[in-house]
N, C-alpha and C positions, 0 to 999 in steps of 0.2 A: 259807724257800722252799722249796717242794717241788718244782718244776720251773721252766724257763725258757724259755719259748716265745715269749712276747711281752711287754709290758708288764704285761698283764694278769694276768702270775703276779706281779709286785712289790708285796708289801704296803705298801710308803712308799717312794717315788722318791726323796724327799730323803734317806733313811737309807743308802740302797743308795749315793747318789752319793758321799755325804759315808765311806762306808765305802771306798769304794774311793780316794779321795783320801788318808784316812788309811794304808793300804795300802802308797800310794805311798811315803810317808814313813819306813815300817816293814815294808819286804815278808817278812821272815823271824820278824815277831812269831807267828806260828800255825804253826809247823812241825809241831809234833804233832798237829794238828789231822787232818792227811791220812794220818797214818801207818797202814801197814795197809790203805789205802784205793787203791782204782784207779778212773781215769779211761779210759773207752773213748771214741776218737775217729775215726767214721766219716766219712770224705771220698768224694763222689761228683761232686765235682768239684774243680778246681786251688784253690790256697789257699795265701798266704805269711803275711801278718799275722794271720787267723785259726789258723791250725795254731801258727806258732809261739808266738804271746803265751799261748797256752790252754794249750802245752804249760809253757811257761815258769811261769804262773801256779800247775799243779797243783805244780810242783817245789816253788817257792815254799811252799807249805802240804804240804810232804813227801808227796806221792801219787807211785804210780806211773803210768805211762801205757802204753796199748796203743792204737797206730795202726795202720789198715787203710783203703788205698784202695780201696773196693768197687767203684769204675768199670774200676779196672786190675788187682786183685789177687783180688777176691773171685768169684763165680759171680754169673751176670744173676740180677736179684733178680724174680720175679713176688708182684703185689700183687692180683689178682683172684680172688675166691674162685671156688672151684667149676669152675677152668679146667682143660682138658687141657693138660697141659705140656709140649707136644711142639714149642714154639718153642724161641728162643734161650735162654729164662731156665731156668736149671739150678737155682735154689732159691726156695722159696717164702719171703715174708718172714716168716711164721709162727715156721716154725723158724731162721731166720739172726737176727732179734730176741731170740728167746729164748735162741739158745745163747750170743751175743753177751752178755747180760744177766749169764750165769752167771759169766762171768769178769769181772765189773765191778761198782762199786758206783755209780757214775755215768756214764751214756752222753749222748755229745754228737754230732751230725750236721748235715751239710751237705751240701743240695742245690739244684738251681736247676730254675728251671719249663722245660717245653719251648715256650713263648709262643706254642702253637696254638691250646689251648681255656681261654677262661677261666675258667668253671666248674671245671674239673679242674684246672686250676693252683691256683685259691683256695682249693678245697677241702680243700689240704696233705694228701693222702690218704698220700704216703711217709711224712711227719713223725710223723703221726696215729697211723697202722699202727704205726711203731717203738715210740712211746708205749704204746699199747695191749698191743704183744706183749713187750717188754723189760720192765714192771712195775716198771722203777725211774726214779729221777730221771732227766730228759731237759732237755739243755740245745741250743736252736737256736744252730748255728754260722752260719744261713743257710737262708731256706726258701723256699720258691716266693714268699712274698711280705713276709716280714718279715726284718731282719737287728738283732734287739734287742742283742747285744754291742756292736755299733759304735754304736749310740744309744745304747746307756748310756754308753759310752767318748766320744760326741760332747757329751753332756749334762756330764760330768765336765770334758770340756776348755774350754766355754764357763762353767762355775762357775769355775774356776780363774783364768781368763782376764778375764773380765769386768771392765770400769772403770764399769760403772752397773750400777743395781740392776735395772733390765728393761731390757738389753740389745736392741737389735734386727736380728734375724736372719733370713735370707734365704737361702730353698733357691732356688735357680736351675738349671734343665734347662742343658745343653751337648752340645753336637753328638757324636756319634759314628759310627764308622764300621759298626757293628752294632747289632743290636735287643738291649738290657739289659731284664735285669727293673726291675720297678717298686720291688722289695725294700728297698732302702736308703732311697729317697725317702719309702715307705709308713712306715716305720720311723721314721725320724726325723722324718717330720709327725707320727705318732700321739706320740712320747717329747714333743718342742717344744709340743705341745697341754696338757700337764702341765707344762711348766718355766714358769718366772718370766720369759717374754720375749716380745716383740713381734714375732709370728711371720708371715713373708711368705711366699708360692710365687710364683714368675714361670717360664711356658714359656710357650711359643709356644702357639697355639690348637690344640686336640684333644688336648694332653697330661693333662688335668686326671685327678687321681688319682682312685682309689676315696674317695666322700664321709666313708665312715667311717673313713678313714687322714687325709684333710687334714684335717676337722673344722674348726675355727671360724678357721682361717688364713684370713688377706687372700689372694687369688689375682688378681694382675694379668698381663696378656700382654705389658705394657712393662716391659721390664726394667731401663732408666733409671730408671724410676720409682722398682721395686722397690729399686735399690741406693741411691737417695737417705737419705743420715744412717744406712746402714746399720751395724751395730759388728760383725757375722760375715758372711761371704758363704761358702755351702755349696753347691759345684757338684756335679752329678751328672746323668750322663744316663741316664733310660729312654723306654723303647718306649711305644706309646700303650695304654692301659686302655680306652679308648673304641674303637677301630678295632684290637683287641688284637693285641701283640705285632708292632705296625707301624711304622717308619719314615714318619713323615708329611713331617718336613724335616730338613736337613742344615743349615741355614744357619749360615754361618761369621760372622754378625754377633752370634750368641750366645755365642760364646768369651769367657773372662775376660780381658781384656786389662787394662795400667795405665789407660789412657783411660776403662776402667768403674769401676775402684778409686777413681779420683780423684772420683766423684759421691757414696763412701760418707764416714763418719765413720771415715776412717783404719782403715778396717774390717780384719779378719785374716781371712785366706783360707783354709776348710778342703775338704777332698777326704777319701774314705775309701780312696784307693788301691787299687790303680795307676790313674795319670791319664795320658792321652796327652796330650803334650807338642803345643803348636801347634795341637790341635783342641779339646778340651778346655778347655785354659789356658795361655797363651802362658808362654813361657820368664821374662821379664820378672815376670810376677807370680808364678808357683812359687818364682822363686832369689829372691824378696826377702825383707825382713825382715817382710813383712806376712804370708809365708806360714808354718801353724805346721802344716802337713800330717806333719813328721816326728814335735812333740809329739803332736799328735794320736796318730798312728800309736803311741807310747811307751805312752800310756795305754791303749792296749788290753790290757796284760798284767793291771793293776790293775782294770779292767772285769772280765773274766774270772777275775779272784783274787776278788773281791768275791761274785760270783755263785757260785762252788765254795765260800766260803768259808761262805755263808746257807745253801746247801744242807747240805754236812757239817755244820753246828750242828744242823741237821733232822734227821739221819739218825743222827748218833752217838749 
């Protein structure tokens, strides 16, 4: 694998999932693979699981790590061509990406959208500019529109815990106090469309995801209908794609409760975290044996390791 920006970069989904689960059994089997190799991590917004799991994955492979919070420690980045840089931005992305790339063998970046202009956000200019100017393998740690490392983790988690050959997986919208990106929901939908699952998306009207990401999923505005017979419930908030970036409702009836979970086939509850308790999901669900969010989070390490291993094998 030459880069990891989306599912489109994965030659064989099943093989990558299997590799991740195998690495979970023996994390230190390839420590020589990353010897004398450096991973650069660039963050433009907060991170807990993504930062720590990717660092740990790199250590497992024997890599060195450079981490920088560009939003706090770096110069403000200019991304426009031909601009007169007399504003807040102190450095152009052309130089910043090229300089960082000199110190690293693989670069990984995390950024969020502004949720003000759909066309600009979905163009992924910052991510693609880093790809263009760094000229080394690039990994998305979440972008404006997608979170592929989280989605690989989710597929791995479902694969290792499923009780039927083709489980019913439900992605459900849940309330939140602020507008959030569609990235996790987009990415989860993209990956579920390629996995061996019966995939359903449920949300209030006005929250339909972009067609290219929701794919062939069944979409319903009836959460109870969606939950019926489900094997996995994946809760996530996202702002409207149609009325871009807006919160159209904060209906508390969409929170995941024990009563909702009773409708399922003893489904396991998933969430990418952090989860706002008693807003997105009730304590009684998140603290129950049905909740696998901690196990799911643990798989982030091995998803990242599988991706890094695949890229290291390509460049070694």
